[in-house]
N, C-alpha and C positions, 0 to 999 in steps of 0.2 A: 504493500499500500504506499502511496504517496501522500503524506500529511504535511501540510503547511504549519510552520510554527513561527510565531511572532518573536521579535528581538527587542531586547532593552536598548536604550540610546544612551551613550556616555559622551561627555564633552571633554576632548583631550586638548586642554589650553595650550600646552607647549607645541602642538602642532597645528592648532587652529582648526581642529577637526571635530565633527560629530559622527561617532562610529556606532554602527549596529553591532551588538555583541550578544553572543549565546553561549552559555555554559557548556563545555565540551561533553559533560556527563549526560546532556540530553541525547547526543548521538549514540553514546554507548547504550543507554537505556532503551532507545527506540529501535536501534539495530537488533538488540537481543530479542525484540518483540516482532521482528520481521517488517518493521515499518522504515520507510525511506523518508528521513526528515528533510523538508525543503524550507530553508529560512526565508522569511519574508522581508525584503528591503523596506525600509520605512520612508525612502525618498520617492516612491513611485507616484506618477501623476494619475495613474488609473490602476489602483490595486484590484478592482473587480476584473478588469480585463486581463491582468497578470495571472490572477487565481485560475481563470478559464484556460489559459494558455498552458498551464503547468499540469493539467489533468489531476488535480487535487481531489482526494477523496475525503478529506476531513480537516480539522483545523485544531491546533493548540495554541492557546493564549498563555505565553510564559510570564514569568515574574518580572520584577524591576521597574522603576519609575512610578512616581505618584502620578495619579490623574490630575491633569492640569487645573481642573475647575475646583479642587479641593482648596479650603482655606489653609494658608501656610504650608501649601504643598512643596516639596523638595525634589530636586533632580527630575524635573517634568520634561515631557517631550510631547508638545502639541501634535507633531507630525505622526507620532505613534498612535496617539488617541484617534486621529482621523483615519489612519490606516486600518486600525482594529474595528472601529465602527463600521467601515465599508465592508470588511471581511465578515463581520457578524451579520450584517444585512444580507450578503450573499449566501451564507450559510443557513440563515432563516429561510430564504426563498428556495434553496436547493435541498433543504433538509439534511445538510451535512452534519456529521457528528462533530461535537466541539468538547474539547477538555480545556477548562479555564482553571489556571493555577495562580494562587495567591493574588497578585495584582490582576491577573486574568479574571478571577472571580469577581474582583471589584468592578472591572470593566463591564462584565456580563451583567452584573446586578444593575449597574448605572444605565446600561444599554436598554435594559427591559423595564426601566422606570423606578428602580429602587434607589436607596440613598446609602451612604457610608458614614460611619461614626469613628471618631478617634478611639484608640484602645491603648491600654498600658499593659505591660507584662507579656507581650506577644512577639517580641523582637529578640532574635537570637537565643532561643531557648527550646526546650522540650515541655510539653504540657498535656495533662490528660484530657480526653474527649469522650463523648457519650453518644451513642446512636439515638436517633430521633425517628420514631415510628418503625416500621418493618421494611427493611431493605437488605437483603443478604449480602450485598456488595460491601456494605459499611460495618457489618457486625464485628468484624476482627479488629477494628481500630480502638485502641485504648489509650495510646499516647502518639503524638505527632510532632514533627518539627515545626517551628514558627519563626517567621522573619517578617511580620508586617506590623505597621502602626495604625493602619485603617482596617476596618472591618464592617460587619453587617449585624446589627441587632435585629431581634425578632420582629420588631415593628417596622424595620427599614428594609426588609426583603421584598423584591419585586413580586408582584402578584402572581406571575406565571411560574415562579420558583418555589420548590418543596425543600424545606430544611430536612437534612438527613443525619448531619452530625453537629453537635455544639460543643463549646468549651464550658468549663465551670463557670465563667462569668455570663453565660447564656449567649454569647456571640456565636455566629453561625459558622461552622467549619467546612461543611460540605452541603451541596445542593444537587437536585436534578430538576430538570424542566418538566412541566406537567404533560407536555406533548411531544416536544422535539428531542432528539437523542443528544442532549446537552448535559454535561456533568461539570461541576465546579468544586474545587477543593482549595482550602487555604494553606495547606502544607505542600512541600516540595518533593515530588516523587523522585527527581533526579539527584537529590542530596541524600547523604547517609542517614538511614533510620532503621528501625526494626520492622518496618512496613513494607520492605521491598517486595515480598511475595504478594501481599494484598494489593499493592499498587500496580504491579504487573497484571494480575487479574482484572483489576478495574479498568486499566487502559486497554487491554486485549478485548475485554467484553464491549466496551464503548464502541471501539472501531470495527467491531464485527457486526453492529446492528444498525447499518447506515440508514436504511429506509424505514425504520420503525422507532417508537419510543423505547429507550433502554430502561425499561421498568423491571 
């Protein structure tokens, strides 16, 4: 499978460059699952046309960069926000599976009409999590890595998203879409954790149900 994956933007002051960046661990993870990762450039004039030309079968929204509309946001990239908005519109119309990771879940919630709230105690740590409702894909998660300062409270979740995992402070750690094959997680599957097997199952299942809800 060819899956498009978005990239963070970093400003390299010494060279006067804005660079698209992707953790190399994503390539290793996805290759092991039989997925060819196709990094998405953030400087495209027409991301929708690019997506069609690549023969993409799904989309991953990766981590990094605050969303530019957030108050006191840091390390923002308006061009990335615009690119991901276009890609999500395409994924919605074509019913492509989407995995939204950390900032990716923040973008997904924003795209679908939800809001974000500032969080404390979620950056650079491991913390416990608890399943919400019945979804066997998330039953094995009891602790996850965490690298974010913005998240989703129960009252700020987009109407079309269903909470699947929460943290002790009630913030939402994983979601599914009520109709589309879209999954969002606040933890990073490409980074070391005790959830490698569960993450692999989650990703493999998502990208094997392209034309139906991944319920």
